[in-house]
C-alpha positions as CSV (number, residue, x, y, z in Angstrom):
1,X,23.7,-32.0,16.6
2,X,21.0,-29.4,17.4
3,X,19.3,-27.9,14.4
4,X,18.6,-24.1,14.5
5,X,15.0,-23.2,15.1
6,X,13.1,-22.3,12.0
7,X,12.4,-18.6,11.4
8,X,8.9,-17.5,12.3
9,X,7.4,-15.7,9.3
10,X,6.2,-12.2,9.5
11,X,2.4,-12.4,9.2
12,X,0.7,-9.8,7.0
13,X,-3.0,-9.5,6.5
14,X,-4.0,-7.8,3.2
15,X,-7.5,-6.6,2.8
16,X,-8.9,-6.1,-0.7
17,X,-11.7,-3.6,-0.3
18,X,-14.6,-2.9,-2.7
19,X,-15.6,0.7,-2.1
20,X,-19.2,1.8,-2.3
21,X,-20.5,4.5,-4.7
22,X,-21.9,6.4,-1.8
23,X,-21.2,6.7,2.0
24,X,-23.4,7.3,4.9
25,X,-23.1,9.3,8.1
26,X,-21.7,6.3,10.0
27,X,-18.6,6.3,7.7
28,X,-18.0,10.0,7.9
29,X,-18.5,10.3,11.7
30,X,-15.8,7.8,12.6
31,X,-13.1,9.9,10.9
32,X,-11.0,12.2,13.0
33,X,-11.0,16.0,12.5
34,X,-8.0,16.0,10.1
35,X,-9.6,13.3,8.0
36,X,-12.9,15.1,7.8
37,X,-11.1,18.3,6.8
38,X,-9.2,16.6,4.0
39,X,-12.4,14.8,2.8
40,X,-14.4,18.1,2.8
41,X,-11.6,19.8,0.8
42,X,-11.9,17.3,-2.1
43,X,-13.8,19.0,-4.9
44,X,-14.9,15.9,-6.8
45,X,-17.7,13.9,-5.2
46,X,-16.4,10.6,-6.4
47,X,-13.0,11.2,-4.9
48,X,-14.6,12.4,-1.6
49,X,-16.6,9.2,-1.4
50,X,-13.5,7.1,-2.2
51,X,-11.5,8.9,0.6
52,X,-14.2,8.6,3.2
53,X,-15.0,5.0,2.5
54,X,-11.3,3.9,2.4
55,X,-10.4,5.6,5.6
56,X,-13.6,4.3,7.3
57,X,-12.6,0.8,6.3
58,X,-9.1,1.4,7.6
59,X,-10.4,2.5,11.0
60,X,-12.7,-0.4,11.3
61,X,-10.0,-2.9,10.4
62,X,-7.5,-1.4,12.8
63,X,-10.1,-1.1,15.5
64,X,-11.0,-4.8,15.1
65,X,-7.2,-5.7,15.2
66,X,-6.6,-4.0,18.6
67,X,-10.0,-4.2,20.1
68,X,-10.9,-0.5,20.0
69,X,-13.7,1.6,18.7
70,X,-12.8,2.9,15.2
71,X,-13.6,6.5,16.1
72,X,-11.3,6.3,19.2
73,X,-8.2,5.5,17.2
74,X,-5.4,8.0,17.2
75,X,-3.7,7.9,13.8
76,X,-0.7,10.2,13.8
77,X,2.0,11.1,11.2
78,X,5.7,10.7,11.5
79,X,8.1,13.4,10.4
80,X,7.7,12.8,6.7
81,X,4.0,11.9,6.8
82,X,4.0,8.1,7.3
83,X,0.9,7.3,9.3
84,X,1.2,5.3,12.5
85,X,-1.3,4.0,15.0
86,X,-0.5,5.6,18.4
87,X,-1.7,2.7,20.6
88,X,0.3,0.2,22.6
89,X,0.9,-3.0,20.6
90,X,-0.6,-1.5,17.5
91,X,0.3,-3.1,14.2
92,X,2.1,-1.4,11.3
93,X,-0.3,-0.6,8.5
94,X,-0.5,0.9,5.0
95,X,-3.4,2.0,2.9
96,X,-3.8,2.6,-0.8
97,X,-6.9,3.3,-2.9
98,X,-7.6,3.7,-6.6
99,X,-10.9,3.9,-8.4
100,X,-13.6,1.9,-6.5
101,X,-11.1,-0.3,-4.7
102,X,-8.7,0.0,-1.7
103,X,-5.9,-2.2,-0.3
104,X,-5.1,-2.2,3.4
105,X,-2.2,-4.2,4.9
106,X,-1.4,-4.9,8.6
107,X,1.7,-6.5,10.1
108,X,2.4,-6.8,13.9
109,X,6.1,-7.1,13.5
110,X,7.5,-5.2,10.5
111,X,7.0,-1.9,8.7
112,X,5.3,-2.2,5.3
113,X,3.9,-0.3,2.4
114,X,1.2,-1.1,-0.1
115,X,0.1,0.4,-3.4
116,X,-2.9,-0.2,-5.6
117,X,-3.3,1.2,-9.1
118,X,-6.2,0.8,-11.5
119,X,-4.8,0.2,-15.0
120,X,-5.0,3.1,-17.4
121,X,-3.1,4.3,-20.5
122,X,0.2,5.9,-19.6
123,X,1.5,7.5,-22.8
124,X,4.4,9.2,-20.9
125,X,5.6,6.0,-19.2
126,X,8.8,5.6,-21.3
127,X,9.7,9.2,-20.6
128,X,9.1,8.6,-16.9
129,X,11.4,5.6,-16.9
130,X,14.1,7.5,-18.8
131,X,14.0,10.6,-16.5
132,X,13.1,9.2,-13.1
133,X,14.0,5.5,-12.7
134,X,17.2,3.9,-11.7
135,X,19.7,2.8,-14.4
136,X,19.2,-0.9,-13.7
137,X,15.4,-0.4,-14.1
138,X,15.9,1.4,-17.4
139,X,18.0,-1.4,-18.7
140,X,15.3,-3.9,-17.8
141,X,12.3,-2.0,-19.2
142,X,13.3,0.2,-22.1
143,X,14.4,-2.6,-24.6
144,X,11.1,-4.3,-24.2
145,X,8.4,-4.2,-27.0
146,X,5.3,-2.1,-26.2
147,X,3.0,-4.8,-24.6
148,X,5.8,-6.2,-22.4
149,X,7.0,-2.7,-21.5
150,X,3.5,-1.7,-20.4
151,X,3.1,-4.8,-18.2
152,X,6.5,-4.4,-16.7
153,X,6.0,-0.7,-16.0
154,X,2.7,-1.3,-14.3
155,X,4.3,-3.9,-12.0
156,X,7.3,-1.7,-11.3
157,X,5.3,1.4,-10.6
158,X,3.2,-0.2,-7.8
159,X,6.3,-1.9,-6.4
160,X,8.2,1.4,-6.2
161,X,5.2,3.3,-4.7
162,X,4.9,0.5,-2.0
163,X,8.6,0.7,-1.3
164,X,8.4,4.5,-0.8
165,X,5.5,4.0,1.6
166,X,7.5,1.4,3.6
167,X,10.5,3.7,3.6
168,X,8.3,6.5,5.1
169,X,10.3,9.5,3.8
170,X,8.1,10.5,1.0
171,X,9.8,12.7,-1.6
172,X,13.0,12.4,0.4
173,X,13.2,8.9,-1.2
174,X,13.7,9.6,-4.9
175,X,12.6,7.1,-7.5
176,X,16.1,6.7,-8.9
177,X,17.6,6.1,-5.4
178,X,16.7,2.4,-5.4
179,X,16.0,-0.3,-8.0
180,X,13.6,-3.2,-8.2
181,X,13.4,-6.0,-10.7
182,X,9.6,-6.3,-11.3
183,X,9.9,-9.7,-13.0
184,X,12.0,-11.5,-10.4
185,X,10.5,-9.5,-7.5
186,X,13.8,-8.7,-6.0
187,X,15.5,-5.5,-4.7
188,X,18.5,-4.6,-6.9
189,X,19.6,-1.6,-4.9
190,X,18.2,-0.2,-1.7
191,X,17.7,3.5,-1.0
192,X,20.4,5.3,1.1
193,X,19.5,4.9,4.8
194,X,16.9,2.2,4.2
195,X,17.4,-1.5,5.1
196,X,18.3,-3.8,2.2
197,X,16.3,-6.6,3.7
198,X,12.8,-6.4,2.3
199,X,10.2,-8.8,1.0
200,X,8.4,-7.9,-2.2
201,X,5.0,-9.2,-3.4
202,X,2.9,-8.4,-6.5
203,X,-0.7,-9.4,-7.2
204,X,-3.0,-8.7,-10.1
205,X,-6.5,-7.9,-8.7
206,X,-9.7,-8.4,-10.8
207,X,-7.7,-8.2,-14.1
208,X,-7.8,-4.4,-13.9
209,X,-5.7,-3.5,-10.9
210,X,-2.0,-3.9,-10.0
211,X,-1.1,-4.2,-6.3
212,X,2.2,-4.5,-4.5
213,X,3.4,-5.1,-0.9
214,X,6.8,-4.3,0.5
215,X,7.6,-5.6,4.0
216,X,10.7,-4.4,5.8
217,X,12.0,-7.8,7.0
218,X,14.6,-10.4,6.2
219,X,12.2,-13.1,7.5
220,X,9.8,-15.0,5.3
221,X,6.5,-13.3,5.0
222,X,3.1,-15.2,5.2
223,X,0.3,-13.2,3.5
224,X,-3.3,-13.8,4.3
225,X,-5.7,-12.2,1.7
226,X,-9.1,-11.1,2.8
227,X,-11.9,-9.4,0.9
228,X,-14.2,-6.7,2.3
229,X,-17.1,-5.6,0.2
230,X,-18.4,-2.3,1.5
231,X,-21.1,-2.3,-1.1
232,X,-23.0,-5.1,0.6
233,X,-21.5,-5.6,4.1
234,X,-23.0,-2.9,6.3
235,X,-21.0,-4.2,9.2
236,X,-17.8,-3.5,7.2
237,X,-14.8,-5.0,9.0
238,X,-16.5,-6.0,12.2
């Protein structure tokens, strides 16, 4: 009897990026016109540095992945704003940044979304769950005592944000339109028009950040974690 061939896992590379406190001309100049316009419009210097550094890291990582110069990449937006790399054979990718850190994920075979959030007090978290989350999520979180609720909410928030990025429809994918169990890491209910076959991953980073990855695939996912420290590595992602 012939055994079925094993499934080949979808391979995802997750970059955990330490952002610098300042950026040089070499980071700004590899951005395209739209990215420069958005960076220039940010009123807070810290947020401007965060944006430039994160997008410069993204361009260097994508450029290394497809063998192209970072400044020559054409990053375009789909109808609802999901960014895509307009090059033949380009991988799917997702970027998130928070504080002085960023997370960038690449996958050659499947759409994906990532989210990274620096932990901070969220006094309105219970109200958000009551008003905006799916009933199954409310049932999981609201009965919990304060400490367990805060931990569960942090996990669920990044998972839902990553799911929305993978979905790609932005605000057209309401928070109550799908449900995730943040403890078992499983999808309880998928959003209308979005595949139910997804792989979920959660990772605590540096004891101060929550990160999540959602891959649109029914196949197993093999994740390779890499670290890029832009504070000391002047070559960045070369």
